[in-house]
N, C-alpha and C positions, 0 to 999 in steps of 0.2 A: 935381576934374572928375568923380571917381566920386560925391560926394555929390550934384552938380548933377544927375547922370544919375539916380541913385536919386529925387531929387525929382519929375523929368520923369516916370519910370515910375509913381510912387506916384500922381501925378495922372492915371493913366490914359492918359498919351501914349507908349505903347511904339511903337516902330517897327514897319512891316508885317513886316519879318524876325524880330524878336523875338517879335510875336504868333504867327508860324507856328512858331516853336520851342515856344512855350508849348503851342500845338496838338500838336505831334508828341510832347512830353512826356507829354501826357494820352493820346494814342495808344499809347504805349510801356506806360503805366501799366494801360490796357484790356488789351494783349496780355500783359502780366507776369499779370494776373488770368487769361485764358483758359488761360495755359500754366502756371500751378500755382504763382506766386509771388505770394501776398497781401502779403507783407513789401515788395516793391518795389513793387507796386501801390499801397501807402498811402504809402511814401515818395516816390515818382515823383509822385503827388498832391500831397503838400505842395510839392515842389519846384516844380512848375508854378504853384500858387499864390503861392509866395515870389517866383518870377522875376515873376509879373503885378505883384506888389505892389512891385516895383523893389528886394527886398532881395538878401542876398549872393547868390542864385542868379543874378541878373541881372549881377552882377560877374563871375561866374564865365563866363558865357557871353559877354562882351562881346569883340566881333571875330569872333564865330561866328553872328551873328544871321542871315545869308543861307547858311550850311552846306546843303549838300543834304539831304532827309530820308533817303537810303540812308546816309548818313555815321554815323546813329545817335548822334546827339551825346548823347541822355539816357543810353545805356548808356555813353558814354566817360565821362560823370561818375560814374557809379555805379561804373564798374571802377576809376577813379581814388582814389575814396574806400574802395573795399572793399580796396585795395591797402595802403592808410594803416592799415586795420584788422588786415589779416593780418601786417603788419611790427610791430605793436606802438605804432605812433606815434597811434593813435586809442582809448587804453584806455576812455573813456567810452562811445564809440561801439560798441566790442567787446562791451560787456556786454549789448549787444541783438543782436548779430549770430550767428545760429545757427552759421555757420561758423567762428566763434571760441570756441563754447561758450556764447554769449549766450541771452537768453530769447526772442528772437522777438518782443518786444513792439515793434511799428512806431509806435505813437503815443508810447511813451515815447522811441523813438530819434530822432524828428524834431530833437527839442531839440540834442541831441549832434551830429547830422549837421549841422545848421546851423553849430554852433560848431567843427565839424572843417572845413567849407569857409572859415570867417574865418580859423581857426589856420593853414590849409594852403592857401591860396589859390594859391601859386605852383606847389606840387606838382600840385593839383587840375588847373590851367590846362595844366600841362606834359603831363598825361596826356590831355588833349583830341586831341593829336597822333597818340595811338596808336589804331588801328581795333580794336574789340572783336574778339577771336580767342578762343574757347572751345576750337577742336579738338575738337567734340562728339563723344566717345567712342561715345555711344549710337546714332549714325549707322552705326559698323561693323555693327550688326545688319542696317541695310538693304543695305549694299553687301557685305557678305561672304555675308549669306545669298543674295544676288541671284547672286553669284559662283557658289555652291554648286550653285544650280538652272541656271546655265549649263553648267557643267561635268556636271552629271547627263545633260545631253542633247547633250553633244560627242561628236563621232566618236572621239576618242582622249582621253579624261577624265582619263588618268594623266600627261599630259605635264607638266612643269614649269611654275610660273606667273611671270611677271614681272610685278609689281604697279607701277603708273606712276600718280600722282595729280596733278591740277591743282587749284590752290588748296590745297596741302596744309597749310598752317599750320605746325604742329610735326612732321607726319608720322605722328601718332599712328594714324590710321586705316590706315596702311601696315603696322601691326602687329597687323592683325585677325586673323590666323590664329593668334596667342597668346593670344586671349582665348576666354573660354568664354560659350555661349549656350544659355540654358534655354527652353524654350517653355511657355506659360502653362498648357497642357494636361495637367497633371498628368504631367510627364514626370520619371521616377526620377533621372536624371542628366543633367546639361546636355551638349550637344554639344561635344567640344573635341580638340583635337591634342596638347595638351602636358598632362603630369600636373600640374603646378604653375602657376597662374597668378594674378595679382594682380586680374584683371578678369573678374569673371562677370555678363553682361547678363542679368538675370532680372526680368521674362520679356523676352526678346529679341523672341519670336515668339510670335504667339498660337497658333499650330500649328506643329510642324516641317515643313519642306518636304520633299515626298515625293522619293525616290528620289536623294537627295543622296550624294556619295561620303563613305567612311569617312574620307579624309585628302586633303589639298591640300599640295603641295609647293611652298612659294614660295620662289624663289631669287634675287629682286632686289626691291628697294624702292626708287624713286626718286619724288622729288616736286619741285613746284616752286612758289615762291610769291612774290608781290611783296615780301612782307615775311615772311620766314621766321622762325622760332622756335626757337630751339635749345632743346629741351624737358629736355636734361641738364644745362642750366646753372640755377643758383639764380634767376638774372634771369627767365630764359625762364620756367621752370617758375611762378614768382608771377606772371608776366603772363598766363598762360592761367588759373590759378586766381582772379585777381582779376575776370576776366570771366565767371564762373560766379555765378548767383544765389545769394545766401547762405542762403535758408531751403531750397533744392534740395540738401540734403546727400547725398543719394544720387548725384546728377551730381558733387558734388564728390569722393565717395569713387572712383566710375567714374574721374574724371580722375587722382586720386593714385596709385590702381592702374596706369593706363597710364602715367604718368609713371617709376614703378617698372620697369616691362616696358622702357619706352625707354632705361632706363640699362644694360639687358642687351643689347638687340638695336638696333643704331643703324641708322639709316634715311640715304640719300644725299637732301640737300635742295639745290636752287639756287634763286638768286633771279633769277626770269624770269617773264615771261608765259607763259600757256599758248601763244601761237601761236609763240613762239620755241622754247619747251620741245619741242613737239610736232614742228618741223622738224627737229629732231636726233634724232628717235625712228625706229628701224629695227626692224622685225620680226625675229625670229630662228628660225631652223629648228629643229624639235622643241620648241616652247614654245608656250605660252599667252600672248600679251600683252594685259593688262587697264589700259585707261586709265579710271579712274574719278574722280568727283567727287561732290560734297554741298553742297548749299544755298549755292553761290557764283556760279552761272550768271547770275542777275539783277544781279549788280553788274560784270560783264563788259559793255564797248561791244558794240553790235551788229556791228561790223566785225571785232573780234575774235572773237565767237562763230562767225560765218561762216567766217573763216579757220581755226579749228581744226576745225570740221565738214569743210572741204573737205580739210585735211590727213589727218583720220581715213578720208575716203573714199578719198583717193589710196593710205593705207596698205592699206586694204581690199581694193584691186586687186591686190594684192602677195600676198595670204594664201593658203596653202593647206590642206589638212586637218591637217598636221602643222607649221602655221605660222600659226596663227590670232590675229584681232584681236577684242576686246569692247571695246565702249564702254558702261560701266555708270554710270549716274547715279541719283542722289537727290536730286530738284529738285522746287521747286512747279511745276505747270502746271493750265491749264484743261483739262478734258476735255472741255468743250462751250463753244460761245460764250456768252460772258456768265457762264459758272459762276464758282464760287469756286475760288480755287487750292487743289489738293491735293497733298501731298508725295507723289510717286510715286517707284517704282524701275523703272527702265527698262532695258533692255539691248539693243543693236545689236551682232550678231554677223557676223564675216566668215570664210570666203568666205559670199556671199549678202547681206549689209547688211541683212537683216532685223530690224525692232525689235519687241520684245515687252515689254508692261508686266506686270510680274511681281507689284507688290503696293503696298501705300499704308503709311504710317505718319504720326504726328505729326511734328512739324518737329525734337524732338531724337532721333528716330529709333527710338525703343522705345514699344510693341511693334509689329512690324510685322504686318499682316495682308497673307497671301500671297493671290494670286490677281489676274486683271485687274480693277482698280479699276472699269472701264467697265461690268462686270458688275452693280454694285452699285447 
């Protein structure tokens, strides 16, 4: 059956669904180029050609031809293969993966990549069931920097903070106060609250936000996710590392550092959607309650989005000067009709319910340019 399928594909008879997947793989290759991963750009281009020719890539994708674009099927393939590299099961390919000490030669890697698909077909196909989750630590620069600015203008900035995250993945960004942040503008020392940290975001910000507090006391860290990952387990850590693009070793270093922090500072994660999770949330006297999320909103159905926003509005009506609520988001949005999506740091604070646009950053979160992006 597989041989028959290969023959049909080789004659250019791919199904409409498979043709769309080929286009999506090429789009992902272009995105990797724009986001600084020429290694994945090249491998994904080769994979698209292989699928179009009816090669092993087409067999890997069999049964997934009609998967929706947001499922990021191309990245699921790449993460499954990267996992094999990191666990030592694909040594020939590891010789070219920078994440495993390889030479980064994508042209030389393709043959080994294709052989890995052949030799580990079942493992790669099993990996297609897992959505890519990097729990991008760089986004803490946007989230925590935004929180610092919210506190700088709060009536009682010294109140303890409860961090609550929707779509938390492994909860690493709930540890944002344990990281250090350096501004690009020739700052001698990074901003940090802990003397020793395994994570230094450098540069985190183009300039250090003005008027920010010297310290933030985080007393609670809770998050939800439909598929939460245990960052303290070997399998959970491997799942996260596998989703990082292998030539972006700076992101891998950040993630490894955050995993080390997570082993020392556990967070509370529950398996739930954002609507159910927020229904159980209550404000607390004498505390700032901060609900944040990053680059997940577009994956949430519109009805669930509205449910969460309605719940936050309802909680906001219960807020007081010493019982505050902040909704802090780092998400793509259009700032003008028909404009491109820009990744914006936005904060809505209660009492009042006023939204402010605080800054903008690349998709992976660093460096953040502070100031209302509509002014640029």
